[in-house]
N, CA, C and O atoms as CSV, one atom per row, in Angstrom:
chain,resi,resn,atom,element,x,y,z
A,1,LEU,N,N,106.793,104.925,99.382
A,1,LEU,CA,C,107.168,106.297,99.710
A,1,LEU,C,C,107.954,106.265,101.008
A,1,LEU,O,O,107.465,105.764,102.020
A,2,ALA,N,N,109.149,106.788,100.985
A,2,ALA,CA,C,109.989,106.855,102.181
A,2,ALA,C,C,110.885,108.067,102.058
A,2,ALA,O,O,111.053,108.621,100.972
A,3,SER,N,N,111.462,108.477,103.178
A,3,SER,CA,C,112.375,109.606,103.125
A,3,SER,C,C,113.618,109.202,102.339
A,3,SER,O,O,113.954,108.020,102.259
A,4,ARG,N,N,114.291,110.182,101.765
A,4,ARG,CA,C,115.458,109.914,100.926
A,4,ARG,C,C,116.567,109.185,101.662
A,4,ARG,O,O,117.178,108.273,101.106
A,5,SER,N,N,116.835,109.566,102.891
A,5,SER,CA,C,117.944,108.986,103.648
A,5,SER,C,C,117.552,107.694,104.359
A,5,SER,O,O,118.416,107.024,104.924
A,6,GLY,N,N,116.304,107.338,104.347
A,6,GLY,CA,C,115.830,106.187,105.097
A,6,GLY,C,C,115.465,106.543,106.524
A,6,GLY,O,O,114.876,105.732,107.239
A,7,GLU,N,N,115.818,107.770,106.950
A,7,GLU,CA,C,115.489,108.255,108.286
A,7,GLU,C,C,114.120,108.927,108.243
A,7,GLU,O,O,113.711,109.464,107.214
A,8,LEU,N,N,113.424,108.891,109.368
A,8,LEU,CA,C,112.152,109.602,109.447
A,8,LEU,C,C,112.415,111.102,109.460
A,8,LEU,O,O,113.393,111.571,110.044
A,9,LEU,N,N,111.528,111.846,108.807
A,9,LEU,CA,C,111.667,113.297,108.750
A,9,LEU,C,C,111.376,113.917,110.114
A,9,LEU,O,O,110.473,113.484,110.830
A,10,ASP,N,N,112.163,114.944,110.461
A,10,ASP,CA,C,111.990,115.678,111.714
A,10,ASP,C,C,111.501,117.085,111.397
A,10,ASP,O,O,111.658,117.566,110.275
A,11,GLY,N,N,110.914,117.736,112.381
A,11,GLY,CA,C,110.547,119.135,112.234
A,11,GLY,C,C,109.263,119.341,111.481
A,11,GLY,O,O,108.600,118.385,111.078
A,12,PRO,N,N,108.909,120.615,111.289
A,12,PRO,CA,C,107.646,120.943,110.608
A,12,PRO,C,C,107.718,120.604,109.119
A,12,PRO,O,O,108.769,120.713,108.487
A,13,LEU,N,N,106.588,120.196,108.588
A,13,LEU,CA,C,106.503,119.772,107.188
A,13,LEU,C,C,105.346,120.467,106.483
A,13,LEU,O,O,104.355,120.858,107.099
A,14,SER,N,N,105.507,120.606,105.183
A,14,SER,CA,C,104.437,121.084,104.309
A,14,SER,C,C,104.091,119.933,103.368
A,14,SER,O,O,104.974,119.369,102.721
A,15,VAL,N,N,102.821,119.588,103.294
A,15,VAL,CA,C,102.385,118.445,102.485
A,15,VAL,C,C,101.296,118.882,101.518
A,15,VAL,O,O,100.336,119.553,101.898
A,16,THR,N,N,101.462,118.492,100.271
A,16,THR,CA,C,100.423,118.698,99.260
A,16,THR,C,C,99.969,117.325,98.782
A,16,THR,O,O,100.786,116.483,98.408
A,17,LEU,N,N,98.657,117.110,98.800
A,17,LEU,CA,C,98.057,115.859,98.343
A,17,LEU,C,C,97.066,116.173,97.232
A,17,LEU,O,O,96.191,117.021,97.402
A,18,ARG,N,N,97.196,115.500,96.103
A,18,ARG,CA,C,96.216,115.651,95.018
A,18,ARG,C,C,95.597,114.289,94.750
A,18,ARG,O,O,96.218,113.402,94.165
A,19,PHE,N,N,94.359,114.151,95.192
A,19,PHE,CA,C,93.629,112.909,95.001
A,19,PHE,C,C,92.928,112.966,93.645
A,19,PHE,O,O,92.095,113.840,93.410
A,20,ARG,N,N,93.268,112.032,92.754
A,20,ARG,CA,C,92.664,111.962,91.430
A,20,ARG,C,C,91.702,110.775,91.405
A,20,ARG,O,O,92.121,109.618,91.421
A,21,LEU,N,N,90.412,111.084,91.365
A,21,LEU,CA,C,89.382,110.054,91.397
A,21,LEU,C,C,88.933,109.705,89.989
A,21,LEU,O,O,88.929,110.574,89.116
A,22,PRO,N,N,88.557,108.459,89.745
A,22,PRO,CA,C,88.029,108.100,88.426
A,22,PRO,C,C,86.647,108.708,88.233
A,22,PRO,O,O,85.858,108.790,89.175
A,23,ARG,N,N,86.360,109.132,87.011
A,23,ARG,CA,C,85.016,109.640,86.707
A,23,ARG,C,C,84.050,108.470,86.602
A,23,ARG,O,O,84.395,107.424,86.052
A,24,PRO,N,N,82.845,108.641,87.125
A,24,PRO,CA,C,81.826,107.596,86.947
A,24,PRO,C,C,81.455,107.453,85.471
A,24,PRO,O,O,81.532,108.415,84.706
A,25,LYS,N,N,81.059,106.266,85.088
A,25,LYS,CA,C,80.659,106.012,83.696
A,25,LYS,C,C,79.488,106.890,83.274
A,25,LYS,O,O,79.314,107.178,82.090
A,26,SER,N,N,78.682,107.316,84.253
A,26,SER,CA,C,77.510,108.145,83.946
A,26,SER,C,C,77.905,109.549,83.460
A,26,SER,O,O,77.049,110.283,82.964
A,27,HIS,N,N,79.179,109.936,83.592
A,27,HIS,CA,C,79.646,111.238,83.115
A,27,HIS,C,C,79.936,111.238,81.611
A,27,HIS,O,O,80.214,112.286,81.028
A,28,PHE,N,N,79.869,110.064,80.993
A,28,PHE,CA,C,80.219,109.939,79.577
A,28,PHE,C,C,79.003,109.542,78.750
A,28,PHE,O,O,78.145,108.787,79.209
A,29,GLY,N,N,78.940,110.056,77.535
A,29,GLY,CA,C,77.864,109.721,76.615
A,29,GLY,C,C,78.125,108.403,75.915
A,29,GLY,O,O,79.142,107.751,76.153
A,30,LYS,N,N,77.201,108.015,75.049
A,30,LYS,CA,C,77.312,106.739,74.323
A,30,LYS,C,C,78.543,106.698,73.425
A,30,LYS,O,O,79.126,105.633,73.221
A,31,ALA,N,N,78.944,107.851,72.887
A,31,ALA,CA,C,80.116,107.903,72.010
A,31,ALA,C,C,81.424,107.999,72.803
A,31,ALA,O,O,82.508,108.009,72.220
A,32,GLY,N,N,81.319,108.069,74.126
A,32,GLY,CA,C,82.515,108.098,74.958
A,32,GLY,C,C,82.972,109.474,75.380
A,32,GLY,O,O,83.901,109.597,76.179
A,33,GLY,N,N,82.334,110.524,74.856
A,33,GLY,CA,C,82.720,111.882,75.226
A,33,GLY,C,C,82.129,112.297,76.563
A,33,GLY,O,O,81.106,111.770,77.000
A,34,LEU,N,N,82.783,113.236,77.193
A,34,LEU,CA,C,82.313,113.758,78.467
A,34,LEU,C,C,81.037,114.567,78.245
A,34,LEU,O,O,80.993,115.434,77.372
A,35,LEU,N,N,80.017,114.290,79.020
A,35,LEU,CA,C,78.751,115.011,78.904
A,35,LEU,C,C,78.912,116.444,79.400
A,35,LEU,O,O,79.666,116.693,80.341
A,36,SER,N,N,78.212,117.386,78.774
A,36,SER,CA,C,78.285,118.784,79.210
A,36,SER,C,C,77.720,118.962,80.615
A,36,SER,O,O,78.054,119.929,81.300
A,37,SER,N,N,76.877,118.044,81.042
A,37,SER,CA,C,76.284,118.114,82.382
A,37,SER,C,C,77.184,117.503,83.468
A,37,SER,O,O,76.867,117.584,84.654
A,38,ALA,N,N,78.295,116.898,83.063
A,38,ALA,CA,C,79.195,116.272,84.039
A,38,ALA,C,C,79.853,117.346,84.901
A,38,ALA,O,O,80.301,118.366,84.376
A,39,PRO,N,N,79.917,117.135,86.198
A,39,PRO,CA,C,80.539,118.139,87.077
A,39,PRO,C,C,82.041,118.256,86.815
A,39,PRO,O,O,82.688,117.296,86.398
A,40,VAL,N,N,82.577,119.441,87.064
A,40,VAL,CA,C,84.005,119.687,86.874
A,40,VAL,C,C,84.793,119.074,88.035
A,40,VAL,O,O,85.859,118.494,87.829
A,41,PHE,N,N,84.262,119.207,89.257
A,41,PHE,CA,C,84.935,118.692,90.446
A,41,PHE,C,C,84.053,117.670,91.145
A,41,PHE,O,O,82.828,117.772,91.095
A,42,PRO,N,N,84.669,116.681,91.799
A,42,PRO,CA,C,83.876,115.718,92.569
A,42,PRO,C,C,83.297,116.396,93.816
A,42,PRO,O,O,83.997,117.140,94.504
A,43,SER,N,N,82.043,116.140,94.097
A,43,SER,CA,C,81.402,116.760,95.263
A,43,SER,C,C,80.655,115.722,96.104
A,43,SER,O,O,79.725,116.048,96.841
A,44,SER,N,N,81.085,114.473,95.974
A,44,SER,CA,C,80.471,113.420,96.778
A,44,SER,C,C,81.584,112.635,97.466
A,44,SER,O,O,82.764,112.957,97.331
A,45,ALA,N,N,81.195,111.621,98.192
A,45,ALA,CA,C,82.164,110.807,98.931
A,45,ALA,C,C,83.213,110.233,97.972
A,45,ALA,O,O,82.902,109.938,96.818
A,46,PRO,N,N,84.416,110.079,98.434
A,46,PRO,CA,C,84.890,110.216,99.804
A,46,PRO,C,C,85.189,111.669,100.165
A,46,PRO,O,O,85.560,112.471,99.308
A,47,ASP,N,N,85.021,111.993,101.443
A,47,ASP,CA,C,85.293,113.339,101.938
A,47,ASP,C,C,86.791,113.616,101.872
A,47,ASP,O,O,87.598,112.744,102.197
A,48,ILE,N,N,87.163,114.814,101.456
A,48,ILE,CA,C,88.576,115.157,101.308
A,48,ILE,C,C,89.319,115.127,102.639
A,48,ILE,O,O,90.487,114.742,102.683
A,49,ASP,N,N,88.659,115.529,103.723
A,49,ASP,CA,C,89.345,115.512,105.024
A,49,ASP,C,C,89.631,114.086,105.485
A,49,ASP,O,O,90.641,113.833,106.141
A,50,LYS,N,N,88.745,113.162,105.143
A,50,LYS,CA,C,88.969,111.761,105.519
A,50,LYS,C,C,90.069,111.134,104.658
A,50,LYS,O,O,90.858,110.327,105.150
A,51,LEU,N,N,90.122,111.501,103.382
A,51,LEU,CA,C,91.216,111.032,102.521
A,51,LEU,C,C,92.561,111.519,103.058
A,51,LEU,O,O,93.510,110.744,103.177
A,52,ALA,N,N,92.631,112.807,103.378
A,52,ALA,CA,C,93.883,113.387,103.876
A,52,ALA,C,C,94.277,112.755,105.205
A,52,ALA,O,O,95.441,112.405,105.398
A,53,ARG,N,N,93.341,112.607,106.109
A,53,ARG,CA,C,93.649,112.024,107.423
A,53,ARG,C,C,94.185,110.602,107.271
A,53,ARG,O,O,95.173,110.244,107.911
A,54,ALA,N,N,93.550,109.798,106.441
A,54,ALA,CA,C,94.004,108.419,106.244
A,54,ALA,C,C,95.416,108.385,105.668
A,54,ALA,O,O,96.239,107.568,106.079
A,55,PHE,N,N,95.691,109.266,104.723
A,55,PHE,CA,C,97.015,109.309,104.107
A,55,PHE,C,C,98.072,109.747,105.118
A,55,PHE,O,O,99.131,109.128,105.215
A,56,LEU,N,N,97.789,110.813,105.874
A,56,LEU,CA,C,98.748,111.305,106.869
A,56,LEU,C,C,98.998,110.257,107.956
A,56,LEU,O,O,100.138,110.056,108.374
A,57,ASP,N,N,97.951,109.599,108.405
A,57,ASP,CA,C,98.103,108.544,109.407
A,57,ASP,C,C,98.952,107.394,108.866
A,57,ASP,O,O,99.770,106.832,109.596
A,58,ALA,N,N,98.767,107.044,107.610
A,58,ALA,CA,C,99.500,105.921,107.012
A,58,ALA,C,C,100.996,106.196,106.921
A,58,ALA,O,O,101.791,105.256,106.949
A,59,LEU,N,N,101.397,107.456,106.814
A,59,LEU,CA,C,102.819,107.782,106.686
A,59,LEU,C,C,103.512,107.981,108.038
A,59,LEU,O,O,104.731,108.138,108.093
A,60,THR,N,N,102.739,107.975,109.119
A,60,THR,CA,C,103.320,108.086,110.455
A,60,THR,C,C,104.156,106.839,110.735
A,60,THR,O,O,103.681,105.710,110.615
A,61,GLY,N,N,105.406,107.075,111.108
A,61,GLY,CA,C,106.335,105.980,111.362
A,61,GLY,C,C,106.978,105.420,110.109
A,61,GLY,O,O,107.832,104.538,110.189
A,62,VAL,N,N,106.572,105.929,108.942
A,62,VAL,CA,C,107.141,105.500,107.664
A,62,VAL,C,C,107.958,106.626,107.044
A,62,VAL,O,O,109.082,106.407,106.592
A,63,VAL,N,N,107.396,107.823,107.022
A,63,VAL,CA,C,108.068,108.998,106.447
A,63,VAL,C,C,108.397,110.014,107.537
A,63,VAL,O,O,109.470,110.617,107.524
A,64,TRP,N,N,107.478,110.202,108.474
A,64,TRP,CA,C,107.703,111.138,109.580
A,64,TRP,C,C,107.372,110.447,110.897
A,64,TRP,O,O,106.764,109.377,110.919
A,65,HIS,N,N,107.782,111.078,111.992
A,65,HIS,CA,C,107.541,110.505,113.310
A,65,HIS,C,C,106.073,110.583,113.691
A,65,HIS,O,O,105.518,109.636,114.248
A,66,ASP,N,N,105.443,111.715,113.389
A,66,ASP,CA,C,104.062,111.948,113.816
A,66,ASP,C,C,103.426,112.908,112.818
A,66,ASP,O,O,104.064,113.870,112.389
A,67,ASP,N,N,102.188,112.657,112.451
A,67,ASP,CA,C,101.538,113.554,111.487
A,67,ASP,C,C,101.260,114.931,112.080
A,67,ASP,O,O,100.846,115.838,111.359
A,68,ALA,N,N,101.479,115.101,113.383
A,68,ALA,CA,C,101.378,116.431,113.988
A,68,ALA,C,C,102.485,117.351,113.480
A,68,ALA,O,O,102.401,118.567,113.657
A,69,GLN,N,N,103.526,116.789,112.849
A,69,GLN,CA,C,104.607,117.583,112.251
A,69,GLN,C,C,104.130,118.367,111.032
A,69,GLN,O,O,104.783,119.328,110.622
A,70,VAL,N,N,103.012,117.973,110.456
A,70,VAL,CA,C,102.500,118.646,109.259
A,70,VAL,C,C,101.913,119.986,109.695
A,70,VAL,O,O,100.864,120.051,110.337
A,71,ALA,N,N,102.628,121.060,109.324
A,71,ALA,CA,C,102.212,122.418,109.688
A,71,ALA,C,C,101.381,123.063,108.591
A,71,ALA,O,O,100.568,123.950,108.852
A,72,ARG,N,N,101.591,122.609,107.364
A,72,ARG,CA,C,100.816,123.115,106.218
A,72,ARG,C,C,100.334,121.931,105.410
A,72,ARG,O,O,101.084,120.996,105.129
A,73,LEU,N,N,99.063,121.990,105.041
A,73,LEU,CA,C,98.465,120.898,104.276
A,73,LEU,C,C,97.577,121.489,103.194
A,73,LEU,O,O,96.685,122.290,103.469
A,74,LEU,N,N,97.837,121.082,101.965
A,74,LEU,CA,C,96.967,121.422,100.840
A,74,LEU,C,C,96.445,120.106,100.291
A,74,LEU,O,O,97.224,119.258,99.856
A,75,ALA,N,N,95.140,119.934,100.310
A,75,ALA,CA,C,94.506,118.720,99.792
A,75,ALA,C,C,93.573,119.100,98.656
A,75,ALA,O,O,92.737,119.993,98.794
A,76,ILE,N,N,93.725,118.418,97.541
A,76,ILE,CA,C,92.938,118.697,96.333
A,76,ILE,C,C,92.268,117.398,95.902
A,76,ILE,O,O,92.901,116.343,95.861
A,77,LYS,N,N,90.983,117.486,95.582
A,77,LYS,CA,C,90.238,116.325,95.086
A,77,LYS,C,C,89.744,116.668,93.685
A,77,LYS,O,O,88.908,117.554,93.510
A,78,ASP,N,N,90.264,115.965,92.700
A,78,ASP,CA,C,89.926,116.186,91.286
A,78,ASP,C,C,89.481,114.877,90.654
A,78,ASP,O,O,89.649,113.797,91.220
A,79,PHE,N,N,88.916,115.006,89.480
A,79,PHE,CA,C,88.723,113.824,88.645
A,79,PHE,C,C,89.996,113.614,87.845
A,79,PHE,O,O,90.596,114.577,87.366
A,80,ALA,N,N,90.410,112.368,87.699
A,80,ALA,CA,C,91.574,112.057,86.871
A,80,ALA,C,C,91.242,112.393,85.421
A,80,ALA,O,O,90.149,112.098,84.936
A,81,LEU,N,N,92.196,113.011,84.741
A,81,LEU,CA,C,92.041,113.262,83.312
A,81,LEU,C,C,92.205,111.943,82.562
A,81,LEU,O,O,92.707,110.971,83.125
A,82,ARG,N,N,91.794,111.902,81.323
A,82,ARG,CA,C,91.824,110.640,80.560
A,82,ARG,C,C,93.192,109.973,80.552
A,82,ARG,O,O,93.276,108.745,80.568
A,83,TRP,N,N,94.265,110.757,80.528
A,83,TRP,CA,C,95.621,110.204,80.437
A,83,TRP,C,C,96.254,109.972,81.814
A,83,TRP,O,O,97.382,109.488,81.904
A,84,GLU,N,N,95.528,110.317,82.886
A,84,GLU,CA,C,96.058,110.141,84.234
A,84,GLU,C,C,95.505,108.871,84.874
A,84,GLU,O,O,94.367,108.470,84.631
A,85,GLN,N,N,96.333,108.266,85.684
A,85,GLN,CA,C,95.911,107.123,86.478
A,85,GLN,C,C,95.274,107.653,87.759
A,85,GLN,O,O,95.852,108.543,88.384
A,86,PRO,N,N,94.123,107.156,88.180
A,86,PRO,CA,C,93.576,107.567,89.467
A,86,PRO,C,C,94.560,107.222,90.583
A,86,PRO,O,O,95.278,106.226,90.498
A,87,GLY,N,N,94.588,108.037,91.612
A,87,GLY,CA,C,95.496,107.811,92.728
A,87,GLY,C,C,95.761,109.118,93.443
A,87,GLY,O,O,94.958,110.050,93.383
A,88,VAL,N,N,96.895,109.177,94.122
A,88,VAL,CA,C,97.248,110.388,94.862
A,88,VAL,C,C,98.658,110.818,94.484
A,88,VAL,O,O,99.577,110.000,94.421
A,89,GLY,N,N,98.814,112.117,94.233
A,89,GLY,CA,C,100.116,112.713,94.023
A,89,GLY,C,C,100.528,113.397,95.318
A,89,GLY,O,O,99.708,114.051,95.964
A,90,VAL,N,N,101.799,113.251,95.702
A,90,VAL,CA,C,102.265,113.730,96.994
A,90,VAL,C,C,103.498,114.595,96.833
A,90,VAL,O,O,104.407,114.271,96.068
A,91,SER,N,N,103.519,115.693,97.558
A,91,SER,CA,C,104.698,116.541,97.644
A,91,SER,C,C,104.920,116.860,99.125
A,91,SER,O,O,104.004,117.300,99.820
A,92,ILE,N,N,106.149,116.633,99.595
A,92,ILE,CA,C,106.484,116.901,100.991
A,92,ILE,C,C,107.691,117.829,101.017
A,92,ILE,O,O,108.705,117.548,100.377
A,93,ALA,N,N,107.590,118.923,101.746
A,93,ALA,CA,C,108.696,119.865,101.882
A,93,ALA,C,C,109.060,119.973,103.363
A,93,ALA,O,O,108.197,120.109,104.230
A,94,GLU,N,N,110.375,119.908,103.621
A,94,GLU,CA,C,110.849,120.026,105.007
A,94,GLU,C,C,111.065,121.462,105.416
A,94,GLU,O,O,110.978,121.787,106.600
A,95,ARG,N,N,111.339,122.316,104.475
A,95,ARG,CA,C,111.601,123.729,104.774
A,95,ARG,C,C,110.351,124.539,104.468
A,95,ARG,O,O,109.852,124.541,103.343
A,96,LEU,N,N,109.868,125.210,105.464
A,96,LEU,CA,C,108.693,126.052,105.267
A,96,LEU,C,C,109.148,127.490,105.026
A,96,LEU,O,O,110.077,127.965,105.679
A,97,PRO,N,N,108.497,128.183,104.091
A,97,PRO,CA,C,108.880,129.579,103.830
A,97,PRO,C,C,108.590,130.480,105.015
A,97,PRO,O,O,108.853,131.681,104.956
């Protein structure tokens, strides 16, 4: 992940992070279907604020000069759907409304 021009981004930024976590095997029944008792959203570690902080820190000096440039942050922690790869989806906007 890098800025389009190869230059670090300047000014205020809006960042959206969607962390897609793998579902534990205990959420599935013997036939492979999702159990009705399985939670819809993850509510255990890792903490969403720690995930976001680590990600923002990692992009400092790579995409932007300083993570203090992030004026808006939306962080979402979901379980990955069956067809999705676990990981993080990122959207960065330089122009704030």
